[in-house]
C-alpha angles and dihedrals in degrees: 000000000000127000116237116251132184109257113252122220109274118241121228120269137060110329093227097054130069103238089222091061098069123199110340122230087214099066097089090047091050092050091049092048091052095053096090093061103022096105091048091048092051090051089051092051092045089061088064105028143029116274090252092052090046091054090049089048093054091050091048090049091052089055093048093048090047092055089044091053090050091052091049095036085226136095112227117150098179098060141033128215117229097215095049092044091053089055090046093054092047087061092044091052088056088058093049142302093245090054092051091049092050091049091048090053091051093050092046090058089048090052091051089051092052092049096046094046093046091238099121104119099186130082126282088245092055092046092055094044092050094045092049090051091050091048090053092048091047098070149295122302134187090223113110111216109198126208111249126188115238097254093050092047092050091049093050093049091050090059096053118100092216091072096056092042093051091048091050092053091047089052089051090055089055111170091346146314132223114245138177125268092277094051093256126139119269117248090242090061099047098096097047093043090049090052089056090061093045102266125131107209138135130219112252118170089201095058095088095128096051108120119241114255129179090223107023120197115272112273095018116158118235132181103190144025089248088072091058106060093168093056092042092051094051092044092052092044093054090050094047092047090054093242087121127032126208113226112181101285100358140063118214134177120263099231097213097048094037090054090049091053090055092053120104098205143013136068096284092052092049091045094055092048090046092055092048091052090051090051092050094051092047096046094050091050097041092053094052091083111131131213117319093008096302106171098185096112091045091051094048095045093046090050092050092049091049090053090044089059094046132091089261108047116194123255107253096222093052097040094053098037115120111219112236120229108282096023096096126078112268092253090053099041092100089064095062095092089049092052090047089059102034103046096057090047091051090048090052090056091048090049089052090053090045089057088059094046092249096121134017122220108197126120085323132025107247137174115218111256095240090057098052096093096050090044091053092052092045092053090051091052092048091051091052099043103036114010096044094221 
């Protein structure tokens, strides 16, 4: 988490470059090194921004990577170094907090691109350290991320269902699986992939009207991945964490990250699991968008998760209570029908996460301590991609 600071007056010059640095000799080398993936990067940005904003983002990224290369005395456009990045953000904070936050947001998107495309060339440990730094620089969060010693963290990860489920899906992929043009599972593989994550379903092309359920009844017929949110969430999380890489019409394991996921202890093992948890939180929230882009359920669930990871978690009974007609203040009475629809939908998402051990619904709603950091990053991503905050 970052501490709030009063924004300082920004100095003149490009927000990504320390004005004292002058024109960098590394810029041409950075641009040349980015050429192999530039078109793919623009397409990635265009999914989230307008073409004009994407172009501006690419130029800003060139500047940030150029300064980064100067600090490292090395051009490497498929990785970032934590130590150099910390120095870079110290300079950016001198320019202004808002500038630093905008640059952190830009670099986080770049990191997601590198992970999803399988292009990250650094270690899992470095990825997590860099991403955590960028999350801190990106803004303040109510989530409290506790310090855990290594043995305690390893023990806590070992108890979470998400680890065994992710490993089972990775084992199902084996040396690789054919997928469609968007990297999604083929219909013919739905039943066997679902079995890997603990679901008993059968493929039925005529089951198009079957509602999506996190834990469908045994033997249920399904016709698409959209009807299997649990499988879709894990599939997306493994891709975003870089455990799996999408290569045209096939998905294959990334050996380094896949090996880390199988580990029981150590920084690499924790890092891989951490990234998968982040992906699961984000996917569940990002796919809670209602008709015509209504983000109400996403907003409510994200707010409850943020509080669940804070020092003052909400009481379950109060948080999930639906106000009866007449209980609200007169000026809020018109919101009662909205609450009656939104609160049960938000609870359904929390129950899905509860089934994976990612939230606990007892007297209070709580997020396990080892999952606070990935939750914090996921909430930041959701705010950027869906809520527009």
